[in-house]
Structures are given as C-alpha cells and as structure tokens.
N, C-alpha and C positions, 0 to 999 in steps of 0.2 A: 746040023749040029751048031754051026756058026750062027745061024739065024735064031736059034733058041737062046744062045748066049746074049745076043743083042737085045732080044725082047726082055730078058731078065735084067740086064743092065739098065735098059730104058725105064722099066718099072721101078727099079731101085732109085734112079734119079728123080723120078716123079714123086716117089714117096718121101725122099729127103727134102725136096722142094716144098712139099705140102707141110711137113713138120716144121721147117724153117719159117714158112709164112705164118703158120699158126702161132709159133713162139713170138714172132715179131709183133703180131696183132695184140697179143696179151700184154706185152711190155708197153705198147703205145697207149693202151686203155688204162693201165695202172699209173702212168706218168702224171705228175702234178701239172705239167704244162698243158696236158690235153683236157684238164678238168674244165667244167663250165664256169666261166667268169661272169659274175653279175655286173650288169650295167647300171649306172645311176638312174636311168629312166625306166628301170623295171624290166629290161630285156636281158636275155642271157645268150651267151655265145656258145654254140654247140661245137663238138669236135669237128664237125664237117665244115665249120666256117659260117654257118647260117645263124642268124639271131633268132632266138625263141622268145616270145612274149610271155611274161609271167601271167598265169591265169588268175583272174580276180572273180570273185563271186558277186553277182549283181542281185538286187532285190528280187527280180523276177525268177532267177534260177534257184534261190534259197528259200523263197517264200517268206522271208523276214524283211522288215523295213530297217534299213541302216540309220542310225542316229547321226545327225550332222552336228558337229561341234562348231560353235560360233567362232569365226575367225576375226582377226583384227580389222577394225573399220578403216576405210580409206576412201579416196575419191571414187564416186560412182557406186558406193555401197550404202545400204540403208541401215541406220542405227536402230537396234531394237527399242521399242517404246519403253521398256523397263529401265533402260539406261538414261532416258531423257527426263522422265517424270521425277520430281523431287520426292524424297522420302518424307513420310508424315512426321511432324514434331513429336518429341517424347512427351508423356503426360506431365513431367515436371516443367518442361518449357512451356507447354500449353497453359498450365495453371499460372505460371509467372506472367505470361503475356496477357492473360485475361484480366489481371489486376491493373487498374490505372495507376500511373505514377503519383506518389503522394506529394502534396504541395506543402511547403513550409507554412506553419501556422503563424499568422501575424498577431503581434501582441496588441491587445485591446486594454487600455487603461480602465480601471474600475470607475464607475461614476462618482463624482464628488458629492458628498452628503450636502443636503440643503443648508445646514447651519454653517458648514465650512465655506460653501460658496458665498453666503452672505457675509462671512467674516473677511473673505478676500475682497469683497466689494468695499467693506469699511476701510481696509488697508489702502485700497486705491484712492479713496477720498482723502485720507491722511496725506498720502504722497502728493496729491494735487494741491493740498493746502501748503505743504512745504515748497512746492514748485512756484506757487503764486508769490510766496514771500521772497524766494530767490529772484524772481523776475522783477519784483519791486525794489528790492534792496541790493541786488547784484551778487548775493551770496546766501548760503543757507544759515538758518539760526543755529546757534551752538549752545552746548550745555546739557543739563539733565532734562528729563521730560518736563518737569515743572518750569524750568528756566526757558525752554523752547516755547512752551505754551504761553508764558507771560509775554515773551517778545511778539508772538503771533497775535495775542489779544490786544495789543496796542502799545506795549513798552518797547517801541522801536523808534528810530530817528524821525520817521514820517507819521507816527501815531496811527498807523493803519491797523484796523482790526480785521484779521483774515480767518478766524476760526471761532469755536471748534467746528468740525464738519457737521453737516446735517445728520441728525439722528444719533450723535455721539455726545458724551458729556465728560466732565472732570470729576475726580474724586475730591475728598476733603483736603488733600494736599495740593490741589491745583494740577494734578496729573491727568492727562488724557488716557482713558481706559478703553479696553476692547469690550466686546459684547458679553464676556465672562467676568468682567470687573477687574481685570489685571491691567496695570499700567503698560503702555507701549514702551519698547526700548528703542531709542533713536541712536543708531550707530553711525557716527560721522566718518565717512571715508575720505572726503576732501571738502574744499570750500563749496563745491557744486554737486557732490555725490553723497547720498545718505541711504542707509538701510533702515527699514522700520520693521520691528519684530513684534509678533503677538505670541504669547505663551500657549495659546490654543485652549482646548477644553479642559486639559488637566491643570491649567494655571501654573505650570512649571516651565521656566525658561530653559532651553537646551535639550528638550526631549523631541521625540519623533513627530509629535503633532504640532510643532511650532509652525507658524505662518510667517513668511518673509516677503516684504515688498522692496524691490530694488529700483 
C-alpha cells in the first residue's frame, strides 16, 4: 500500500514538473528579448545565441540576371564612356557656329567725277599762283578778285607778272573765273593764309558742290 502511494506521488511530481517546463518554454518564446535581432551586416541572432546569415538569391538560383546600378566613381574605378564623351551641340548652336563672324564694312568714298577732278586741279594752280606772290612780296595780295589779279598781273612794287595760271582766263571785269565761268572768291584768313572758293557746276556760292582750296 505504501509503495503504491509513493508511485502515485512520484508520477504527480513528474507531471507537475512537465507542466511547469512547458509553461516556461512558451513564455521564453513569446518574450521580445528572445526575438531575432537583425545585424547591420545581414546576420541575425537566433534565440540559441548563434548567428544566422540572411539568405540571398543569386542569379544562378533564380535563373534571372540581377541589374547592377552604377555606383559613384572613385580611385581604381572605371568611368562609363557615356559620362566622358561630350554631348552633341544643339541645332541652334550648330547653325550659329557655322556662320563666319561678320566683318565691319569699310567706307569707300565714291569716285570723283572727271570734271570735278579737273576743277580741283585748277584751284591748286590758283593757290600756287598766290603762293608765288607771297614768296616774292612776303605777304598775300589783298582785295577783291579783280584787285588781287591786278596785283598779280604786275601792279605790285616789283612789277612782277605771276598770272593768270595756265589754261585759265579773266572775264570782262578783270576777274579770274573757274571752268564754269564763275569768278573765284578769295577769302583772306591772314597775311599768309587764304582760301580760294569755286562755286562749282551750279555756279552758286555756298552750296554743296562748292570747291575749296586752303
């Protein structure tokens, strides 16, 4: 009888111990402290204290080729050709570069008409005539056209005849005239400076076609 009681008590203790152990195991499993903690390098720590490596799928296992993203360039890394070659110029820039730079146009004076050129030659001869008088007398002749020509034709202290210039003549009033028949205008600037004016083809003094010898 005593032996049976002992067996029953022993079985009861074993049953209680089993229930306690099962309850303790469930609590440990549900506790946050026993959860798997991820590691920065991709490993996980299991409840048993051993690290588990996160499984990664390789191209050979999945049958698909993984696309590689270009990383930042640095020492020892090759730069893709697309980042080295310059981009083609835009159509607007190409059309602009194809046109040569324009050069400023230089002003070309129109040719002088033949008659005007000959009239300028006549004026130069009159100026040389006045210069010869000044060289001989020390100063220019003064007065009107007729008075100046009278002095040049010999009415001077030395009686020298210095005109008229070759190819030119005087009118009935004793005035030296240009090739259009208009008397020259002698503008005295000083004792040694004189302007000689021709009225030009329109025979009107003070217009745009006047010719002046200084």
